[in-house]
N, C-alpha and C positions, 0 to 999 in steps of 0.2 A: 216355775217362771224364772227366767234370768233377770234379776233385778237391774243390773247395770249393762245390759246388752246395748250396743250402739244402734242408732237408727230408730229408737223408740218413737220419736215424734212422727217420723214418716210412716212407720207401721200403724200408729194410731189413726192417722189420716186415711190410709188405705183401708184399714179395717172398718172405719166409720162409713166411708163411701160405699163399700161393699154391702154393709148392713143396711144402710139407708135405701139402697136399691132393692135388696132382697125383701125387707120387711117394712120399709117406710121409715121416715124420719121420726115420727111421733112414737112408733112402737119400739124404737131402738134405745137401749139404756146405756149409760156410761159403763156399767159393769160388763155388758155384752161387748162393747167396743174394746175395753181393756183385755178381756179374755181372748177375743179374736186376735188382738195384737200381741198377745203373750206377755203382758205386763200387769202390774197391780193397778187397782183403782187409784191409789195414791200417786202412782207414776203418771196416770192420766192427768190428775189435777196439778201436778208439777208443770205440765206442758200447756194445759188449757183450763180456763176457768169453768167452761161448760161445753156441751156438745155443739152449740151453735157456732162457737169460735173455731171449730175444726176446719171449716171450709174457707175461712178468711185468715188462716194461720200466717201466711206470708205477707199480709197487707202492710204491716209496719216496715218490713224490709223493702217491699216494692215502693212504698212511698218515699223512703230514704233514697233509693236508687234513682227514682224519677227526679227528685229534688237535686241530687248531686249532679246528674247529667245536665239538667237545665242550668244549674249554677255554673258549671264548668264550660258551658258553650262559649265560643268566642264572643267578645264584646260586640262585634259587628253582626252577630246572628240575629235574624228576624225572630219574632216570637215562635213561628212554626219551625224554624231551624233549631231553636233552643228546645222545643218540644221533641223534635226528632232526636236530639242528643240525649234527652231523658229516656226516650223509648229505646234507643240503642243500649244505654246503660242498664235499664231494667230488663230488657230482653236477654242480655248476656247472662242473667242469673237463672234463666229458665233452661232446664236440661231435659234429658230423656225421661226422668220420672214425671215431670210436669206434663210432658207430651203423652205419656202412657196413661196418666191419671185423668186427664182432661175430659175424655168422653164419658167416663164414669161419674165425674163430678157434675157434668152437664145433665146427665140423666137423673142424678139425685136431686139437683136443684129444681129441675122441671117437675118433679113429683111432689114438691113441698112448697106450700105458700110461704111458710116461715123462712125457708132457705132462699126463695126468690126475693123476698123483702131484704134479707141480709145481703144478697148479691147486689141489689140496687143501691143500698147504703154504701157498699164497698166502692161502687163506681162513682157515686157522688163524692165520696171522700177522696178518692184518687184524683178526680178532676179538680177538686178544691186544692189539693196538694200541688198540682201542676200550676194552677192559677196563682197560688201564693208564691211559688218559686219564680214565676214570671214577674209578678208584681215587685218582688225583691230585686229584680234586674231593672226595674224602672218602667216596665210595660204598664200602660194605663189599665185600670180595672176591667172595663168591658172587653177590651182586647185580650187581656190575660184570661178572663173567664171563658171566652169563646175558644181561645187556643187550648185551654185545659180540657174543655169538653171535646174538642176535636181530637186531642191527644188520647183521651181515655177511649173514645170511640174507635180510633185507629188501633189502639192496643187490643181491645176486645175483638175487633174484626180480624186483625192479623193473627191473634192467638187462636181464634176459632179455625181459621184456614190452616194454620200450621199444625194444630193438634189433630185435625182430620186427615192430614197427609200420611204418607207411609211411615210406619213406626221405626223402620231401620234407617230412614233417610238421615243424612248428616247435615241437612240444611238448617241454618240458624233462624231463630224467631225474628231477629232484627230485620231481615229482608222482608218478611211478611208485614211487620208493623209499619215499616217505612213505605212500603207499597200502598198499604191501606191509607196512610196519612197523605200520600200524593194523590190518591184517588179522591179522598175527602176534600183536599185543597181544590182540586179541579171541579168537583161538584159544587163547592161553595161559591166558586167564581161564576157559576151559571145562575145563582139565585137572584141576580139583578141588583 
């Protein structure tokens, strides 16, 4: 095993997802994940506290990018325009590996109640992050909460559509998330 080979974190995520699909989340051990990724068990624990954290590995980074994008939106931006700025910033961090891995992660999550619960907690946390960033801009609480929820829903819908597209396509995730946000904005206007 190459102790210091680059890309260990990414290989661990890919190995875990493949094993979760092949044999189920509960039946997969940290040792198996490390072996499949070609690293030691201690390398696994340098990157992740446990196997549950593998599929939410980028959540802190994503939260930071959403917050930065919202904070840097023009002062004149509406709450949803600020959310759009956050979505653009966060979407820019998603590349070919995310697109390639997404259908496998979706399958692994669908097969495990524990991973489904973790995915819901991730969504709640990201919506709260966006709401907090909006509140810091002076947006009232209920408006910030609603805009944050619409933002995470737009991100999830846009990401799903983007990840199901052609693997070789060079289109950026931002276009999908912004289109989803526009669609949700229009839908919310019909609520009465």
